[in-house]
C-alpha positions as CSV (number, residue, x, y, z in Angstrom):
1,X,0.0,0.0,0.0
2,X,1.4,3.4,-1.0
3,X,1.7,6.2,1.5
4,X,-0.5,8.3,-0.8
5,X,-3.3,5.7,-0.6
6,X,-2.9,5.0,3.1
7,X,-3.2,8.6,4.1
8,X,-5.1,10.0,1.1
9,X,-2.3,12.5,0.6
10,X,-2.7,15.5,-1.6
11,X,0.2,17.9,-2.4
12,X,0.4,20.9,-4.7
13,X,2.2,24.2,-5.2
14,X,5.8,25.2,-5.6
15,X,6.3,27.8,-2.9
16,X,9.6,28.4,-1.0
17,X,8.3,26.7,2.1
18,X,6.3,23.4,2.4
19,X,3.4,23.4,4.9
20,X,2.3,19.9,6.1
21,X,-1.2,19.9,7.7
22,X,-2.5,17.4,10.2
23,X,-6.2,17.5,11.3
24,X,-7.6,16.7,14.8
25,X,-9.8,14.0,16.3
26,X,-12.9,13.1,14.3
27,X,-11.8,15.4,11.4
28,X,-10.2,15.1,8.0
29,X,-8.1,17.2,5.7
30,X,-11.2,19.1,4.4
31,X,-11.3,21.1,7.6
32,X,-8.3,23.1,6.4
33,X,-10.2,24.5,3.4
34,X,-11.1,27.7,5.2
35,X,-7.5,28.5,5.9
36,X,-5.8,27.3,2.8
37,X,-7.0,30.1,0.3
38,X,-4.9,32.6,2.2
39,X,-1.8,30.4,1.9
40,X,-2.3,28.8,-1.4
41,X,0.1,30.0,-4.1
42,X,2.6,31.2,-1.5
43,X,3.6,27.9,-0.2
44,X,3.8,24.2,-1.2
45,X,0.8,22.6,0.5
46,X,0.5,18.9,1.7
47,X,-2.6,17.6,3.4
48,X,-3.6,14.1,4.5
49,X,-6.1,12.0,6.5
50,X,-4.8,10.2,9.5
51,X,-5.3,6.4,9.2
52,X,-8.8,5.6,10.4
53,X,-10.1,9.1,9.4
54,X,-11.6,10.6,6.3
55,X,-10.7,8.9,3.0
56,X,-7.6,7.2,4.4
57,X,-7.3,3.4,3.9
58,X,-8.9,2.1,7.0
59,X,-7.5,-1.4,6.3
60,X,-4.2,0.1,7.5
61,X,-5.6,0.8,11.0
62,X,-3.5,-1.2,13.6
63,X,-4.6,-0.9,17.2
64,X,-1.1,-1.6,18.4
65,X,0.7,0.9,16.2
66,X,-2.0,3.5,16.8
67,X,-2.2,2.7,20.5
68,X,-0.2,5.9,21.1
69,X,0.4,9.1,19.1
70,X,3.9,7.8,18.2
71,X,2.3,5.7,15.4
72,X,0.7,8.7,13.9
73,X,4.0,10.6,14.2
74,X,5.8,7.9,12.3
75,X,3.3,8.3,9.5
76,X,3.9,12.0,9.4
77,X,7.6,11.5,9.0
78,X,7.0,9.0,6.1
79,X,4.6,11.6,4.4
80,X,7.2,14.3,4.9
81,X,9.9,12.1,3.3
82,X,7.9,11.3,0.3
83,X,6.0,14.5,-0.4
84,X,8.8,16.9,0.5
85,X,11.1,14.9,-1.9
86,X,12.5,17.3,-4.5
87,X,11.9,20.2,-2.1
88,X,14.7,19.3,0.4
89,X,16.2,22.8,0.1
90,X,13.0,24.4,1.2
91,X,11.9,24.7,4.9
92,X,9.2,22.2,6.0
93,X,6.7,23.5,8.5
94,X,4.2,21.2,10.3
95,X,0.7,22.7,11.0
96,X,-1.4,20.5,13.4
97,X,-4.8,21.0,15.0
98,X,-5.6,19.7,18.5
99,X,-4.2,16.2,18.8
100,X,-2.6,16.6,15.4
101,X,-0.4,19.3,17.0
102,X,0.8,16.7,19.6
103,X,1.5,14.3,16.7
104,X,3.6,17.0,15.1
105,X,5.5,17.6,18.4
106,X,6.4,14.0,18.6
107,X,7.6,14.0,15.0
108,X,9.9,16.9,15.7
109,X,11.4,15.0,18.6
110,X,11.8,11.8,16.6
111,X,13.7,13.6,13.9
112,X,15.2,16.8,15.3
113,X,15.9,19.4,12.6
114,X,13.5,17.8,10.1
115,X,11.0,20.7,10.5
116,X,11.8,24.3,10.4
117,X,8.8,25.1,12.6
118,X,5.6,23.8,14.0
119,X,2.3,25.7,14.1
120,X,0.1,24.3,16.9
121,X,-3.6,25.1,16.5
122,X,-5.5,24.6,19.8
123,X,-3.0,22.1,21.2
124,X,-3.4,20.3,24.5
125,X,-0.5,18.2,25.9
126,X,-2.9,16.8,28.6
127,X,-6.7,17.1,29.1
128,X,-6.7,16.0,32.7
129,X,-6.5,18.4,35.7
130,X,-3.4,17.5,37.7
131,X,-2.4,19.5,40.7
132,X,-1.7,23.1,39.5
133,X,-2.1,22.0,35.9
134,X,-5.6,22.7,34.7
135,X,-6.2,20.6,31.6
136,X,-9.9,21.3,31.6
137,X,-11.3,17.9,32.8
138,X,-11.3,15.6,35.8
139,X,-10.6,11.9,35.4
140,X,-14.3,11.3,36.0
141,X,-15.2,13.8,33.2
142,X,-13.0,11.9,30.8
143,X,-14.3,8.6,31.9
144,X,-17.9,9.7,31.4
145,X,-17.0,11.1,28.0
146,X,-15.4,7.9,26.8
147,X,-18.2,5.8,28.2
148,X,-20.9,7.9,26.5
149,X,-18.9,7.7,23.2
150,X,-18.7,3.9,23.5
151,X,-22.4,3.5,24.4
152,X,-23.9,5.9,21.8
153,X,-21.3,7.2,19.4
154,X,-23.7,9.0,17.1
155,X,-25.6,10.6,19.9
156,X,-22.3,11.7,21.5
157,X,-21.2,13.2,18.2
158,X,-24.4,15.1,17.5
159,X,-24.4,16.5,21.1
160,X,-20.7,17.3,21.5
161,X,-19.6,18.5,18.1
162,X,-21.4,21.9,18.3
163,X,-20.0,22.4,21.8
164,X,-16.5,21.6,20.6
165,X,-16.8,23.8,17.5
166,X,-18.2,26.8,19.4
167,X,-18.6,29.5,16.8
168,X,-22.2,30.4,17.9
169,X,-22.5,32.7,14.9
170,X,-21.9,29.8,12.5
171,X,-24.0,26.8,13.6
172,X,-23.4,25.1,10.2
173,X,-19.8,24.5,11.3
174,X,-21.0,22.5,14.3
175,X,-23.2,20.4,12.0
176,X,-20.3,19.8,9.7
177,X,-18.1,18.6,12.6
178,X,-20.9,16.3,13.8
179,X,-21.3,14.9,10.3
180,X,-17.5,14.3,10.2
181,X,-17.6,12.5,13.5
182,X,-20.5,10.3,12.3
183,X,-18.6,9.2,9.2
184,X,-16.0,7.6,11.3
185,X,-16.0,3.9,12.3
186,X,-17.3,3.9,15.9
187,X,-14.7,1.3,17.0
188,X,-11.8,3.2,15.6
189,X,-13.1,6.5,16.9
190,X,-13.5,5.1,20.4
191,X,-9.9,3.7,20.4
192,X,-8.6,7.0,19.1
193,X,-10.6,8.9,21.7
194,X,-8.9,6.9,24.5
195,X,-5.5,7.5,23.0
196,X,-6.2,11.2,22.6
197,X,-8.0,12.2,25.8
198,X,-5.9,10.0,28.2
199,X,-2.6,11.0,26.7
200,X,-0.1,13.1,28.6
201,X,2.7,14.8,26.6
202,X,3.6,17.5,29.0
203,X,7.1,16.0,29.6
204,X,7.6,15.9,25.8
205,X,7.2,19.7,25.3
206,X,10.8,20.6,26.5
207,X,12.2,17.9,24.3
208,X,11.3,19.7,21.1
209,X,13.8,22.3,19.9
210,X,11.6,23.2,16.9
211,X,10.3,26.8,16.9
212,X,6.6,26.9,17.5
213,X,3.6,29.2,17.0
214,X,0.7,28.3,19.3
215,X,-2.7,29.5,18.2
216,X,-5.0,29.6,21.2
217,X,-8.6,30.6,21.3
218,X,-9.7,33.0,24.1
219,X,-12.6,30.7,24.9
220,X,-12.0,27.0,24.3
221,X,-13.9,24.2,26.1
222,X,-11.3,21.4,25.2
223,X,-8.1,23.5,25.5
224,X,-8.6,26.3,28.0
225,X,-6.4,29.4,27.8
226,X,-4.3,28.1,30.7
227,X,-3.4,25.1,28.6
228,X,-2.0,27.3,25.8
229,X,-0.1,29.4,28.3
230,X,1.4,26.2,29.9
231,X,2.4,24.9,26.5
232,X,4.0,28.2,25.7
233,X,6.0,28.2,28.9
234,X,7.2,24.6,28.5
235,X,8.1,24.8,24.9
236,X,11.3,26.8,24.4
237,X,11.3,29.0,21.3
238,X,7.5,29.2,21.1
239,X,5.2,32.1,20.5
240,X,1.7,32.3,21.8
241,X,-1.0,34.1,19.7
242,X,-4.4,34.5,21.2
243,X,-7.3,34.3,18.7
244,X,-10.4,36.2,19.8
245,X,-12.8,33.3,19.2
246,X,-15.1,30.8,20.9
247,X,-14.4,27.2,20.2
248,X,-11.7,24.6,19.5
249,X,-11.4,25.0,15.7
250,X,-10.3,28.5,14.9
251,X,-8.9,27.4,11.5
252,X,-12.6,26.9,10.6
253,X,-14.4,29.6,12.6
254,X,-11.6,32.3,12.5
255,X,-9.5,31.4,9.5
256,X,-8.5,35.0,8.7
257,X,-7.0,35.5,12.1
258,X,-5.2,32.2,12.0
259,X,-3.8,32.9,8.5
260,X,-2.6,36.3,9.5
261,X,-0.8,34.9,12.5
262,X,0.9,32.2,10.4
263,X,1.8,34.7,7.7
264,X,3.4,36.9,10.3
265,X,5.3,34.0,12.0
266,X,6.8,32.2,9.0
267,X,8.9,35.0,7.5
268,X,10.6,35.6,10.9
269,X,11.9,32.0,11.1
270,X,15.1,32.9,9.2
271,X,15.6,35.8,11.5
């Protein structure tokens, strides 16, 4: 099976920098379509679906490999190797949303120097409250979420997607996210949810030396502002940009603000 088929990879453009985009839980590459018009033509663009999501080849889903985010990070490095080929003299920047941002973080640790930068959209290294760290959820909260997801995945998706999306002025985005959740295989989604919401990558943040831009919404149920501030403090060489927005998907509900922050950040990498 080719990497292109496995991850439904699409690549285009011939810009001086390659941007590699990774979506979050329950999403696929189409979620980047609001952001891409502001970047298209200026950069080489690579998008893909994580195995088990979107139009990836679900036959490649391996519960052992994808029992941690490292399996997804290994896929990212393979995609980078194949679709940045011929562009080795151009900087490669990883752009990840939510859990996709943590996948990118691990990729930068696995291959230091492979990426010129990482853009982390609504990242969370840990969703659990732990002492002074406020991840947003108690262990009981996460347990209830995972149990509800396992018992009635479609009901969970229809209820939670609009809450996760936020963007009260754009209810159609909440419906789109719910539809995306519902297209997933419930068993794969339940497994990925355990991997996502029970992960703790706080100790990995200082291990990445790759410059980072953190895009954090001012009001985010899944990744509260304190999480973005913690990530910024723990990740050397990072910049924190607050997006005035409600929800967890600013690349969809506030794409202009996200694109402006990315366009401001990238030219300064060489400096």
